N, C-alpha and C positions, 0 to 999 in steps of 0.2 A: 751816637755819632756826633762829632764836633765839626761845625761848618763855619765858614767865614766868607763874607762878600768881598770879591775882588773885581772892581769895576762893574761890568754888566753880567758877571757870573757869580754863582755861589759854589764854593768848592770845599771838599773835605780837607781838614787840617789836623795836624798833631801838635801838641804843645812843644815849644822849643824855648824853655826857660833857661837862661844862662847868665849867671852873675857876672861873667867877664864881658858880656856883649854890651854894646851901646844901648840897645833896646832890650832890657832883660826879660820882659814879658813879651814873648814872641810866639808866632805860630808858623808852621811850615806846611805847605800843601803836600798832601800825601796821595793824591790821585785816586782816592777812594770814592769820590762823588764829584760831579760837576753838572750844573744845571744853569741855564740862563736865568737871570734875576726875575724876569717877567713870569716865567714858568714856575719858579719857586713861589712867588707871590700868589699865583693862581692855585697851586697844588698844595700849599701848606697854610695853616691857620695858627697864629700866635695864641698860645694858651696860657702863657705865664712868663715869668722872668726871674732872674736872680742877679744880685750884685755880690760879687765875690771879692773879698779883700783878705789880707793877712798881716800879721805882725810877728816879729822875732827880735830877740836881743841876745847880746853876748859880748865877751871880751875880745873876740877876734872878728874883725870886720867881714872878711870873706866868708867865714863859717856862718855868721849870723845872716848874711844876705842869702846864702845858699839854703839855709833853713827856711827863710821867708818864702823862697820860691818853691821849696818842697811842700810846704803847707798849702800854698796856693794851688799847686798841681793836684794835691790830694783832695782838696775841696772840689775841683772840677771833675776829677775822676769819680768822686762820690755822686755828683750830680748826673754824670753820664750813666752810672750804674743804676740810678733811680729812674731812668727814663722808661716809659711804657713803650709797648710795641708801636712802631710808626712815628715815634717822637724823635726829634733831633735838637741839639743845642746850637744856636747861632751866636757867634761873637758879634755883639751889637756896638761895642765901643769902637770909635772911629779914630784913625790916625789924624793928628792935627787938631782934634777938638776935645775929646774926653778919653783919650787912650791912657791906660794905667802905666805908671812909672814907679820904680822903687825909690823911696826917699829914706834918708837916714838922719839921725840926730846923734851927735857925739857928746858925751858927758865926761868931764874930768871927775874922777873918783879917787879919793885917797884910800889906799889899801896898805895897812901897816906902814904908814908914813911915806908911801911912794905914790906919786901921781900916775894914774892909769886911765886909758880911754875905755869907755863902755859904749857900745853901739846899740841903738834902737832903730829897727827897720820897719817900714810899713809900705803898703801898696796904696797909691793915691793917684787919681780917684779910683773907685772900685771898678773892677772889670764887669761890664754888663753882658749877661748872657740871656738870650731869649729862648724859650721852649716853644717849639713849633711841632704841630701834629699834622701828618699827611691826611689830606681830605680823602674821604671814602669815594 
């Protein structure tokens, strides 16, 4: 299960990664889980964490960025699949301080005498996810 803190509550979320959005790395509440933050802190113990990032490149800007977001989502899905019984992932990156953004670098490349743009995308800073286990 993927969770994120919203103010004084922790809520279940789903990934909402969209290359056309202003904030490409996004999460949408899915109403699968909701708990006051204090109860979450008392009921769950942090057992580990992950920093997830991705890179992609290509000749078409939009396709390269979409691939970047697909790779990032696949990594998060793999982490979710590897959770043990009673464990959850909590998005620890915070808006306004260390929230990940997609960044690109454009390069001029000469191909058969023609100047073309080549796009390299990355997620920066890394998305921080904490692994929390429900207390017995």
